[in-house]
C-alpha positions as CSV (number, residue, x, y, z in Angstrom):
1,X,145.1,75.1,131.7
2,X,147.1,76.0,128.6
3,X,146.2,78.9,126.4
4,X,145.2,77.7,122.9
5,X,146.8,79.8,120.2
6,X,146.2,79.4,116.5
7,X,148.8,80.6,114.0
8,X,147.1,81.0,110.6
9,X,149.6,80.4,107.9
10,X,152.0,78.5,110.1
11,X,154.1,77.2,107.2
12,X,154.9,80.7,106.0
13,X,157.9,82.9,107.0
14,X,156.4,84.9,109.8
15,X,153.9,82.1,110.8
16,X,156.6,79.5,111.1
17,X,158.9,81.6,113.3
18,X,155.9,82.6,115.4
19,X,154.6,79.0,115.8
20,X,158.0,77.7,116.8
21,X,158.5,80.4,119.3
22,X,155.1,79.8,121.1
23,X,155.7,76.0,120.9
24,X,158.7,76.5,123.0
25,X,156.7,78.1,125.8
26,X,155.1,75.8,128.4
27,X,151.8,77.7,128.9
28,X,150.6,77.5,125.2
29,X,149.0,74.8,123.2
30,X,149.9,75.7,119.7
31,X,147.9,75.0,116.5
32,X,148.9,75.9,113.0
33,X,147.1,76.0,109.6
34,X,148.5,75.0,106.3
35,X,147.0,74.4,102.8
36,X,149.4,73.8,99.9
37,X,152.7,73.7,101.8
38,X,153.9,70.6,103.8
39,X,152.8,70.8,107.4
40,X,155.4,71.6,110.0
41,X,157.1,68.5,111.5
42,X,157.1,69.7,115.1
43,X,155.4,67.5,117.8
44,X,154.5,70.6,119.8
45,X,152.6,72.2,116.9
46,X,149.2,70.6,116.0
47,X,148.9,71.2,112.2
48,X,145.4,71.6,110.7
49,X,144.8,71.7,107.0
50,X,142.4,74.5,106.1
51,X,141.4,76.8,103.3
52,X,141.0,80.2,105.1
53,X,138.9,81.5,102.2
54,X,136.2,78.9,103.1
55,X,133.9,79.9,105.9
56,X,133.4,76.3,107.1
57,X,137.2,75.6,107.4
58,X,137.6,78.9,109.2
59,X,134.9,78.0,111.7
60,X,136.4,74.6,112.2
61,X,139.9,75.8,113.1
62,X,138.9,78.8,115.2
63,X,136.3,77.1,117.4
64,X,137.8,76.7,120.9
65,X,140.8,79.0,120.4
66,X,141.9,81.7,122.8
67,X,144.3,83.6,120.6
68,X,144.6,83.9,116.8
69,X,147.8,85.1,115.2
70,X,146.8,85.9,111.6
71,X,150.0,85.3,109.5
72,X,148.2,83.8,106.5
73,X,148.2,85.8,103.3
74,X,148.7,85.7,99.5
75,X,152.1,87.4,99.1
76,X,154.8,87.9,96.4
77,X,157.9,89.8,95.5
78,X,158.3,93.0,93.5
79,X,157.8,91.3,90.1
80,X,154.2,90.2,90.9
81,X,153.4,93.4,92.8
82,X,154.1,95.2,89.6
83,X,152.7,92.7,87.0
84,X,149.8,91.1,89.0
85,X,148.8,93.6,91.6
86,X,145.3,92.0,92.0
87,X,146.6,88.8,93.6
88,X,147.0,90.7,96.9
89,X,143.5,92.0,97.1
90,X,140.6,89.5,96.7
91,X,141.8,86.4,98.6
92,X,143.3,88.4,101.5
93,X,140.2,90.6,101.9
94,X,137.9,87.5,102.0
95,X,140.3,85.5,104.3
96,X,140.5,88.2,106.9
97,X,136.8,89.1,106.8
98,X,136.0,85.4,107.6
99,X,138.6,85.2,110.4
100,X,137.6,88.4,112.1
101,X,133.9,87.5,112.0
102,X,134.5,84.0,113.3
103,X,136.7,85.3,116.1
104,X,133.7,87.5,117.1
105,X,131.3,84.6,116.9
106,X,133.4,82.3,119.1
107,X,134.5,85.1,121.5
108,X,138.2,84.6,120.9
109,X,140.1,86.7,123.5
110,X,142.8,88.2,121.2
111,X,143.6,88.5,117.5
112,X,147.0,89.7,116.2
113,X,146.9,90.9,112.6
114,X,149.9,91.7,110.5
115,X,149.3,94.7,108.4
116,X,152.3,96.3,106.7
117,X,153.7,99.7,105.7
118,X,152.7,99.9,102.1
119,X,150.0,102.5,102.8
120,X,152.7,105.0,104.0
121,X,153.9,107.7,101.6
122,X,157.6,107.9,100.9
123,X,159.4,110.0,103.6
124,X,162.8,111.3,104.5
125,X,162.0,111.1,108.3
126,X,160.8,108.2,110.4
127,X,157.0,107.8,110.1
128,X,154.6,107.6,113.0
129,X,151.3,105.7,112.9
130,X,149.4,109.0,112.9
131,X,151.3,110.3,109.9
132,X,149.2,108.2,107.5
133,X,147.0,110.6,105.6
134,X,144.0,109.0,103.9
135,X,143.8,112.0,101.5
136,X,147.2,111.6,100.1
137,X,147.8,109.3,97.1
138,X,149.2,105.9,97.9
139,X,152.2,104.7,95.7
140,X,150.6,103.3,92.5
141,X,152.2,99.9,92.7
142,X,150.8,99.4,96.2
143,X,147.4,100.9,95.6
144,X,145.3,97.7,95.8
145,X,147.2,95.9,98.4
146,X,147.6,99.0,100.6
147,X,143.9,99.8,100.6
148,X,143.1,96.1,101.4
149,X,145.3,96.4,104.4
150,X,143.7,99.6,105.5
151,X,140.3,98.0,105.2
152,X,141.4,95.0,107.3
153,X,142.8,97.3,109.9
154,X,139.5,99.1,110.2
155,X,137.7,95.7,110.4
156,X,139.9,94.9,113.4
157,X,138.9,98.2,115.0
158,X,135.2,97.6,114.2
159,X,135.1,94.1,115.8
160,X,137.0,95.4,118.8
161,X,134.2,97.9,119.3
162,X,131.3,95.5,119.0
163,X,132.7,92.4,120.7
164,X,134.9,91.1,123.5
165,X,138.0,90.4,121.4
166,X,141.1,92.5,121.7
167,X,142.9,93.3,118.4
168,X,146.6,94.1,117.8
169,X,147.4,95.5,114.3
170,X,151.1,95.5,113.5
171,X,152.3,97.8,110.7
172,X,155.7,96.1,110.3
173,X,158.6,97.0,108.1
174,X,160.4,94.5,105.8
175,X,161.0,91.4,107.8
176,X,163.9,89.0,107.1
177,X,165.6,86.0,108.6
178,X,165.2,82.2,108.7
179,X,162.4,80.6,106.6
180,X,162.0,83.7,104.4
181,X,161.3,83.1,100.7
182,X,164.6,82.6,99.0
183,X,163.4,81.6,95.5
184,X,164.0,84.5,93.1
185,X,160.4,84.5,91.7
186,X,158.6,85.1,95.0
187,X,161.2,86.6,97.3
188,X,161.5,90.2,98.5
189,X,164.7,92.2,98.1
190,X,166.4,90.8,101.1
191,X,165.8,87.1,100.4
192,X,166.5,87.5,96.7
193,X,169.8,89.2,97.5
194,X,170.9,86.6,100.0
195,X,170.2,83.9,97.4
196,X,172.0,85.7,94.6
197,X,175.1,86.3,96.8
198,X,175.2,82.8,98.4
199,X,174.9,81.1,95.0
200,X,177.2,83.3,93.1
201,X,180.7,82.0,92.1
202,X,183.7,83.6,93.7
203,X,184.8,86.5,91.5
204,X,181.5,86.5,89.7
205,X,178.7,89.1,89.7
206,X,175.1,89.4,90.7
207,X,172.3,91.4,89.0
208,X,170.1,93.8,91.0
209,X,166.8,94.9,89.8
210,X,166.5,98.6,89.2
211,X,168.9,101.3,90.3
212,X,169.1,100.3,94.0
213,X,168.1,103.8,95.2
214,X,165.0,102.8,97.1
215,X,165.4,102.6,100.9
216,X,163.9,100.1,103.2
217,X,163.5,99.6,107.0
218,X,164.6,96.0,107.7
219,X,163.6,94.1,110.9
220,X,164.9,90.7,111.9
221,X,162.1,88.2,112.4
222,X,162.9,87.4,116.1
223,X,162.3,91.1,117.0
224,X,158.8,90.8,115.4
225,X,158.1,87.6,117.3
226,X,159.1,89.3,120.5
227,X,156.7,92.1,119.6
228,X,153.9,89.6,119.3
229,X,154.8,88.0,122.6
230,X,154.6,91.4,124.4
231,X,151.3,92.3,122.7
232,X,149.7,89.0,123.8
233,X,150.9,89.4,127.4
234,X,150.6,93.2,127.9
235,X,147.9,94.7,125.8
236,X,145.2,96.4,127.9
237,X,143.2,98.3,125.3
238,X,140.7,96.6,123.0
239,X,142.4,97.9,119.9
240,X,146.0,98.9,119.3
241,X,147.7,99.8,116.0
242,X,151.5,100.1,116.2
243,X,154.6,100.3,114.0
244,X,157.3,97.6,114.3
245,X,160.6,98.4,112.5
246,X,164.3,98.9,113.0
247,X,163.8,102.7,112.9
248,X,166.4,103.4,110.2
249,X,166.5,102.7,106.4
250,X,169.1,101.5,104.0
251,X,169.2,101.7,100.2
252,X,169.0,98.5,98.3
253,X,172.4,99.4,96.8
254,X,174.0,99.7,100.2
255,X,172.2,96.6,101.5
256,X,173.6,94.5,98.6
257,X,177.1,95.8,99.3
258,X,176.7,95.0,103.0
259,X,175.5,91.4,102.4
260,X,178.4,90.8,100.0
261,X,180.9,92.1,102.5
262,X,179.5,90.1,105.4
263,X,179.4,86.9,103.3
264,X,183.2,87.3,102.8
265,X,182.8,86.7,99.0
266,X,184.3,88.7,96.2
267,X,181.4,89.6,93.9
268,X,180.6,92.5,91.5
269,X,177.2,94.1,91.2
270,X,175.3,94.9,88.0
271,X,172.1,97.0,88.0
272,X,169.4,96.0,85.6
273,X,167.4,99.2,84.9
274,X,164.9,97.3,82.7
275,X,163.5,95.4,85.7
276,X,160.8,96.7,88.0
277,X,161.7,98.4,91.3
278,X,159.7,100.5,93.7
279,X,161.5,103.8,94.3
280,X,160.4,104.9,97.7
281,X,162.1,105.6,101.1
282,X,160.7,104.5,104.3
283,X,161.6,103.9,108.0
284,X,159.4,103.7,111.0
285,X,159.1,105.6,114.2
286,X,158.4,103.0,116.9
287,X,158.0,105.3,119.9
288,X,154.4,104.1,120.4
289,X,155.5,100.4,120.6
290,X,158.1,101.2,123.2
291,X,155.7,103.2,125.2
292,X,152.8,100.7,125.0
293,X,154.6,97.4,125.3
294,X,158.2,98.3,126.2
295,X,159.3,96.9,122.9
296,X,162.4,98.0,120.9
297,X,164.4,96.0,118.3
298,X,167.4,94.1,119.7
299,X,169.1,92.7,116.5
300,X,171.2,95.2,114.5
301,X,171.1,94.9,110.7
302,X,174.7,93.6,110.6
303,X,174.0,90.9,113.2
304,X,170.7,90.0,111.5
305,X,172.5,89.5,108.1
306,X,175.2,87.4,109.8
307,X,172.5,85.2,111.5
308,X,170.6,84.8,108.2
309,X,173.8,83.9,106.2
310,X,174.6,81.2,108.9
311,X,171.1,79.8,108.8
312,X,171.1,79.9,104.9
313,X,174.3,77.9,104.8
314,X,173.0,75.3,107.2
315,X,169.6,75.1,105.7
316,X,170.8,74.7,102.1
317,X,173.9,72.8,103.0
318,X,176.4,75.3,101.6
319,X,179.9,74.9,102.8
């Protein structure tokens, strides 16, 4: 009998990559939720329309599932993180509370929850999971979203203690690759930069928000999907919280230069200091993930950028 896996938010960036991966495996029966986006057109993925902030919809889609991969969220780029920080709090807290409780009620065997790294303080050295200090101030632009993530992490641990469901919490770094957001209003720095570079005229210039000094750990999406696959097949403990990242950081300034170079285009860079940016440095120590699941990233940043540029050209029909 096939294992029934539900990918919440299957039309989103991480959800779509995850759903397509599991749909390619013979031993899984894959379901995916969608709401406002168009459902995926894949005969191996059974798409179900659901509002995951509605308890009746959550109950309907989770009943009968063996595994839940919770990739649904209200997300945005730096602009809305700064100007509308509240959009990451209420809906996400409600959505996850309902999913975790319903997973408990229906005795789902395993839940994978995507946290993030916005609760970590800026650091010059790779950060371990245990380096997070609840007594230190969280970066102000991330305050609401980060504490919501911490709450959801603790709810995963809570339900793992009182029920039969295993929980995997993944604190992943900045993910990039196919099906990321590439519109400039909602995209993160990687997707926005790819769009700016690929749509710029030869000999033209692109504008980068802020000074470009902030540093990010960037992980190609297939490495995250491999992490999920290993967690589903190998996790023994009822609860695991693990980092997933490349393990090194790059400044936005250097990232933009690298993307331009690998695109083969001749483009100048202009820095718009009037625009919001989040000046922190972060990279992840992934020793625990390697020890627990035997996971380590396989795609280098250069190769990941090349893969993304090729996908972008094919997807948006750019010659």
